[in-house]
C-alpha positions in Angstrom: -0.1 0.2 0.0 1.1 3.1 -1.0 2.3 5.4 2.0 -0.1 7.8 3.2 2.7 10.5 5.7 5.6 12.0 5.7 7.1 10.7 8.6 10.0 8.8 9.0 13.2 8.0 11.1 13.8 11.5 12.7 11.2 13.0 12.1 10.5 13.9 15.3 13.8 15.3 15.8 12.8 17.9 13.7 9.5 19.9 14.3 10.0 23.7 14.7 8.5 24.4 18.2 6.4 27.3 20.0 6.5 31.2 18.9 10.4 32.0 19.8 12.0 34.9 20.8 13.2 38.2 19.0 16.3 39.5 19.6 18.1 42.6 17.5 21.7 42.9 16.6 22.4 39.2 17.0 25.8 38.1 17.1 25.7 34.2 17.7 23.8 32.0 20.3 26.2 33.0 23.1 25.5 36.4 22.2 21.9 36.7 21.5 21.6 40.1 21.4 19.1 42.4 23.0 15.6 41.0 24.0 13.0 42.3 21.9 10.0 42.3 24.1 6.9 40.2 24.7 4.9 39.2 21.2 1.1 37.5 21.2 0.4 35.5 18.3 4.1 34.2 17.3 6.2 35.4 14.3 6.4 34.7 10.5 9.2 34.7 8.7 8.8 35.5 4.7 10.8 34.7 1.7 9.2 35.4 -1.3 10.9 35.1 -4.5 10.4 36.9 -7.8 10.4 34.7 -10.9 10.8 36.0 -14.5 9.1 33.9 -17.1 10.8 33.7 -20.4 7.5 33.0 -22.9 7.8 31.8 -26.6 4.6 32.1 -28.9 3.1 28.7 -30.1 3.7 27.3 -26.4 0.6 26.9 -24.4 2.1 27.2 -21.0 5.0 27.6 -19.2 8.1 25.9 -20.1 10.6 23.7 -17.8 13.8 25.5 -17.2 12.3 29.2 -18.3 12.0 30.7 -15.5 14.7 33.2 -13.9 14.8 33.8 -10.2 15.7 37.7 -10.6 14.9 38.9 -6.9 13.6 37.8 -3.2 11.9 39.7 -0.6 12.2 38.3 3.3 10.1 39.9 5.6 9.5 39.2 9.8 6.5 39.9 10.8 5.7 40.2 14.7 3.0 41.1 16.5 4.8 43.0 19.9 2.5 44.1 23.3 5.5 45.5 25.4 6.4 48.8 24.8 9.7 51.2 25.9 10.9 53.9 23.5 13.4 52.0 22.9 11.6 49.1 20.3 9.3 51.7 19.5 12.2 53.3 17.9 12.3 49.9 16.1 8.9 50.8 14.5 10.0 54.1 13.7 13.3 54.0 12.9 14.3 57.7 12.2 12.6 58.5 15.3 15.1 60.9 17.9 14.6 59.9 21.5 15.3 62.9 24.3 14.3 63.6 27.5 11.0 65.4 28.4 10.9 66.7 32.0 12.6 64.8 34.4 10.2 61.5 34.5 9.2 61.0 30.2 11.1 60.2 27.4 10.2 61.8 24.1 10.1 59.9 20.8 9.2 62.2 17.7 10.2 61.5 14.1 13.6 63.4 12.8 14.0 65.2 9.1 11.6 64.0 6.2 14.7 63.5 4.0 17.0 61.5 6.4 18.0 58.4 4.4 19.8 57.0 8.1 17.4 54.9 8.8 18.9 51.6 9.0 20.0 51.4 13.1 19.8 48.0 13.0 22.4 44.9 12.4 19.8 42.7 12.0 16.6 40.8 14.1 16.9 37.4 14.9 14.1 35.0 15.4 15.4 32.2 18.1 13.0 29.3 18.1 13.6 25.5 19.3 14.1 22.4 17.6 12.4 19.1 18.8 14.8 16.9 19.7 17.8 19.4 19.7 19.7 20.6 22.6 21.0 23.9 20.4 18.3 26.6 19.0 17.3 27.6 15.5 17.4 31.2 14.6 16.1 33.0 11.5 17.7 36.3 11.0 17.0 39.1 8.1 20.0 41.9 8.1 19.8 45.5 7.6 16.0 45.3 8.8 13.3 48.0 7.8 10.6 48.1 9.8 8.1 49.4 6.5 4.2 49.1 8.1 2.2 52.1 9.4 2.8 51.6 13.3 -0.6 51.7 14.8 -2.0 51.2 18.4 -5.9 49.8 18.9 -6.6 50.8 22.2 -9.5 48.5 23.8 -11.5 48.1 27.2 -10.3 45.2 28.8 -7.7 44.4 26.4 -3.4 44.6 25.8 -2.7 46.8 22.8 -1.4 44.6 20.0 0.8 46.4 17.7 1.7 44.2 14.2 5.3 45.1 13.1 6.6 44.0 9.5 10.3 44.0 9.0 12.1 43.6 5.4 15.4 42.5 4.8 18.2 45.3 2.8 20.7 44.5 0.4 24.0 46.6 1.2 26.5 47.8 -0.8 29.0 46.6 1.8 27.9 43.6 0.4 28.1 44.4 -3.1 24.9 44.1 -3.3 24.8 40.6 -3.7 25.2 39.0 -0.5 21.6 37.7 0.6 20.4 39.7 3.5 18.5 37.1 5.3 20.0 33.6 7.6 18.7 30.5 8.9 21.1 29.0 11.7 20.2 25.0 12.2 21.9 23.0 14.5 23.4 20.2 13.6 23.2 17.2 16.3 26.6 16.2 17.1 26.2 14.1 20.4 25.3 10.7 20.9 23.3 8.6 22.8 25.4 6.9 25.6 24.9 3.8 27.0 26.6 2.8 30.9 26.4 0.2 33.3 28.5 -2.8 34.8 31.5 -2.5 32.5 35.3 -1.0 32.0 33.6 0.7 29.2 30.6 2.9 27.9 28.5 2.6 24.6 27.9 4.9 21.7 25.2 5.2 19.3 25.4 7.9 16.6 21.9 6.9 15.5 20.7 5.0 17.9 21.1 2.1 15.9 24.4 1.2 15.7 26.9 0.8 18.7 30.3 1.4 19.1 33.2 1.0 22.4 34.0 4.3 24.2 37.7 4.4 25.3 38.6 2.1 28.5 37.1 3.3 31.9 40.4 2.7 33.2 38.8 -0.4 35.3 35.4 -2.2 35.5 32.2 -1.2 38.0 28.7 -0.3 38.2 28.4 3.4 36.7 24.2 3.6 37.0 24.2 7.2 37.7 24.7 8.5 34.0 23.5 12.0 33.0 23.7 14.6 29.8 23.3 18.2 30.2 24.9 21.4 29.2 26.8 19.6 26.8 28.7 16.7 28.4 28.1 13.1 29.9 28.4 12.5 33.8 28.4 9.2 35.0 29.3 8.0 39.2 30.8 4.4 39.6 28.9 2.8 42.5 30.5 2.3 45.9 33.2 4.9 44.5 34.6 8.2 44.7 35.1 8.0 41.0 32.8 10.3 38.5 34.0 10.5 34.8 33.0 13.1 32.6 32.8 13.3 28.4 32.0 15.6 26.1 32.0 13.2 23.3 30.7 9.9 24.9 34.2 8.2 24.1 36.6 9.6 25.7 36.5 10.0 29.7 38.3 11.6 32.2 38.3 10.9 35.5 37.4 13.2 38.8 36.1 12.7 42.3 33.0 13.1 44.3 33.1 13.6 47.9 32.1 10.1 50.0 31.8 6.8 48.3 28.1 5.9 48.2 25.7 3.6 46.0 25.2 6.2 43.5 22.2 4.6 41.2 20.8 7.7 39.3 21.2 10.8 38.1 19.0 13.8 36.5 19.9 17.3 34.9 17.8 20.2 34.8 18.5 23.9 35.4 22.3 23.8 35.0 22.7 21.1 37.8 23.3 17.8 37.8 21.8 15.6 40.7 22.5 12.2 41.7 21.1 9.7 43.9 22.2 7.0 46.2 20.6 4.2 47.8 20.4 3.1 51.5 21.2 6.4 52.9 19.7 10.0 53.2 22.6 11.6 51.0 22.2 12.9 47.5 24.9 15.2 45.5 25.0 17.9 43.6 27.0 19.9 40.8 27.0 23.0 39.1 29.9 22.8 36.7 29.6 19.4 34.6 30.4 17.1 37.1 33.7 18.9 38.4 32.7 19.9 41.8 30.1 18.5 44.0 28.1 19.6 47.2 26.6 16.9 49.3 23.3 17.0 51.1 21.3 15.6 53.5 17.6 14.2 52.3 14.2 14.3 54.4 14.7 10.5 55.1 16.9 7.4 54.6 15.6 5.3 52.2 16.6 1.3 51.2 16.6 2.1 47.2 16.1 5.9 45.6 14.9 4.1 42.2 14.9 7.2 39.8 15.4 10.9 39.5 13.8 13.0 36.8 13.4 16.8 36.1 10.6 18.4 34.4 8.5 21.5 34.3 11.1 23.3 36.3 11.5 20.5 39.2 13.1 17.6 40.1 11.2 14.6 41.5 13.2 11.6 43.0 11.3 8.6 44.2 12.0 6.1 46.8 11.2 2.5 48.6 11.6 1.6 51.8 9.1 0.6 54.4 6.8 2.8 52.6 6.8 4.0 49.3 7.0 7.5 48.1 8.8 11.0 46.8 10.6 13.7 47.2 10.9 17.1 44.7 12.9 20.1 44.9 12.9 23.3 42.6 16.9 23.7 42.7 17.9 20.1 43.2 19.1 21.1 46.7 16.4 21.7 49.2 14.1 18.6 49.0 10.2 18.1 50.2 8.7 15.0 50.6 5.6 14.5 48.5 3.0 11.5 47.6 3.3 8.3 45.5 2.4 5.5 47.7 0.4 3.9 45.1 3.0 1.7 43.2 6.2 0.7 44.3 8.2 2.6 41.6 10.8 1.2 39.0 11.2 4.6 36.8 9.8 7.9 36.5 9.0 10.4 33.5 8.3 13.7 32.5 6.6 15.0 29.3 3.7 17.1 28.6 2.9 18.5 32.1 3.2 15.2 33.6 5.0 13.5 35.9 4.4 9.5 35.2 5.6 6.6 37.3 6.0 2.6 36.4 6.3 0.0 39.4 8.0 -3.0 39.7 4.8 -5.4 39.1 0.9 -5.0 39.8 -1.6 -3.5 37.3 -0.9 0.7 37.7 0.7 3.0 37.0 0.9 6.4 38.8 0.9 10.2 37.5 1.1 13.7 39.1 0.2 16.7 37.1 0.9 19.0 40.2 4.8 18.1 39.9 4.7 15.2 42.7 2.8 16.4 45.1 -0.1 14.6 44.6 -0.3 11.4 42.5 -3.0 9.5 41.2 -2.9 5.4 40.3 -4.0 4.8 36.8 -4.5 1.4 34.8 -1.7 -0.2 32.5 -2.3 -2.9 29.9 0.5 -5.2 30.9 0.6 -6.7 34.3 3.1 -8.2 36.4 6.2 -6.9 34.9 8.8 -4.6 35.8 9.5 -1.1 34.1 12.8 -0.1 34.5 12.5 2.8 31.8 10.3 5.6 30.3 10.9 7.9 27.9 8.8 10.7 26.3 9.2 11.8 22.7 6.9 13.3 19.8 3.9 13.4 22.3 3.7 10.3 24.0 5.3 8.3 26.7 6.7 4.7 25.9 7.9 2.1 27.6 8.8 -1.6 27.7 8.3 -4.5 30.3 11.4 -6.1 30.9 12.1 -10.4 30.5 9.4 -9.6 27.8 9.0 -8.7 24.4 6.1 -6.3 25.2 5.8 -2.6 25.4 3.3 0.0 26.0 2.5 3.9 25.2 0.2 6.7 26.6 -0.1 9.9 24.8 -1.1 11.9 28.3 0.5 9.7 31.1 -2.7 8.9 32.2 -4.8 6.5 29.8 -2.2 3.5 28.4 -2.2 1.4 25.3 -0.4 -1.7 24.5 2.5 -0.8 21.4 4.2 -3.1 19.4 6.1 -6.5 20.4 10.0 -6.0 20.4 12.1 -8.5 18.3 13.1 -10.8 21.0 12.1 -11.2 25.1 15.1 -9.6 26.7 15.7 -8.2 29.9 15.2 -5.0 28.9 16.4 -1.8 30.8 16.3 1.6 30.3 14.3 3.4 27.4 15.3 6.8 26.3 14.1 9.2 23.1 17.1 10.2 20.6 17.6 11.1 17.0 13.7 10.1 16.4 13.6 7.1 17.9 12.7 5.4 21.0 15.6 3.3 22.0 15.5 0.7 24.5 18.6 -1.6 25.7 19.2 -5.3 27.1 21.2 -5.3 30.4 21.8 -9.2 29.6 25.3 -9.8 29.8 25.3 -12.7 26.9 23.3 -10.8 24.0 23.6 -6.7 25.3 20.8 -6.4 22.5 18.8 -3.5 21.8 16.1 -2.1 20.2 14.1 1.0 18.1 11.1 2.6 17.2 10.7 5.3 15.2 6.7 5.4 15.1 6.1 6.4 18.7 6.1 2.2 20.0 3.7 0.8 17.8 6.4 -1.0 15.8 9.8 -2.3 17.0 13.3 -3.2 15.2 16.3 -5.2 16.4 19.0 -2.5 16.5 23.1 -3.2 16.9 24.6 -4.7 19.4 26.0 -3.6 22.2 29.9 -3.8 22.7 31.7 -5.8 25.6 32.6 -9.0 26.8 32.6 -11.2 29.6 30.1 -9.8 32.0 29.6 -6.7 30.7 26.0 -4.8 31.0 24.7 -1.9 30.1 21.7 -0.5 32.1 21.5 3.1 31.7 21.1 5.5 28.5 21.8 9.5 28.4 21.2 12.0 25.7 
C-alpha cells in the first residue's frame, strides 16, 4: 500500500516548536543580542521569490527551465505587546529619543529627507527544534520596519501592534550577499549507554553501537546523565566520577564520598545524583567537576529514579513505605506522595510526571509536580518497567524480561504497543535521534531495539559492545 504520510526515522526530531523569541543585533547563540520584548501570536518569517518568465509563442503554458530568479523579498512579521521607547524606535527607525522633563522620554520623528534610517544590524527569531538542545535562528539583516504603526486601545484588552520588518541588500555586501540567514543545529552528540563494564557504549544514530575508550577499570556505572554538552557518570560504591564531551573519551574526577550512587538527572544547569541506602545526595553546577553533598528528608533503602521536568526535580524512594521527594533547585527537598505503586522508573512529558512499577496492574501520574499522585491502570501487568521515555507527544515503556511495550499520549491512559524483536531483560528507554531506544541488561546478548513510530512497531538495533559479564543499564542523551 502506498504511504499516506511523510513520517520517517528522525521526523520527530525536526519539528520547529513554539513562538520563539526576538532579538536585535544578534551575533551568535552565546551573544543573542537584545531581547525585543513580549509578543503575542508568534512571528512569521517569509521569503518571497521574484521570477521572470521567459515566454515563447506557440507554447500554451510555462516552459520547464525557462523561469529565472531575478529577486527576492524577505520579511519578518511580529506582533508586539510590550512597549518602551527603545523598541518603538524599531517601528519608527528615523525617530529621535530625548528627555521630556524629569520622568518621561520623548520619541519624535527626524527630518523627512534623512536617509540614515537603518540603525539595526539584524533581527533574529530564535526558536527550538524538537529533539535538539541547540536552537534555530532565522535572521534578517539590515532590517527596516515598513508598515504603519498603529495602537488599537480597547477596554479590558492589551494593545497588540503588528510590525513587518524587511531585509535589505547593502553596498558593503556588493549588493550580492543575501540579507537573511537560517541557522540550523547539527546534531553531533551521541546516545550513551553505561552499566557494569570498563567501557561505555555510544551510538550516533540510535541504532548502531560502538565502544568508548577504556574507563580504566570495571565497575558499576548506573548514575548517568547528559546536560550542558557533557555526559557525567558516577560509579557505585566509589568516589569516582567520569566526564565526557563526546561519549567516547572520559576524564576521571572525584565526588565527596563513596556511596551506592544509582541515579542522576540534569535540569536548570544542575546535575543531581542519588544513592541507595542513605539520606545523602549530591549536586554539581559545573558539569561534574565540583560537588556538594546534602542531607535528604529521610534515609531510604532505594532511590530507584530521579527525573527533571517543568522546573522541578522529582525523585522516588522505596523503603518500609513508598513515596517521592521534589525540589525546584535540586538542593532543598520536600517529601511528596506516590504511595500508589512501588516505583521502578519515573518519566516526565507534556506537563505530567509518570511512575511505572516493579509489578502490579497500575502506574501513577502527577500533574502538580509530584505533590499528589493518582493510580491509573496499565495494559501490561505483573512486570517490571525499568525505563520510560517521552518524545513526539507520547510516553513509551518496555516491560523487562518480555517482548511487550506500551505507550500513552497523556501519561494517564495507556495502550499496548508493538512487540519487540525478542524477549530480553530490557532496562532503560530513551527518546533520541527521533527514535525510542531500549537496551538489554543481559550479559551475553546485549541487545538493543528501536521504534520510529512511537512504540507501535519495533526493530532490532545493533548489539552493544562488551565482553564477559559486561552489562549496560542506563542511557543518556
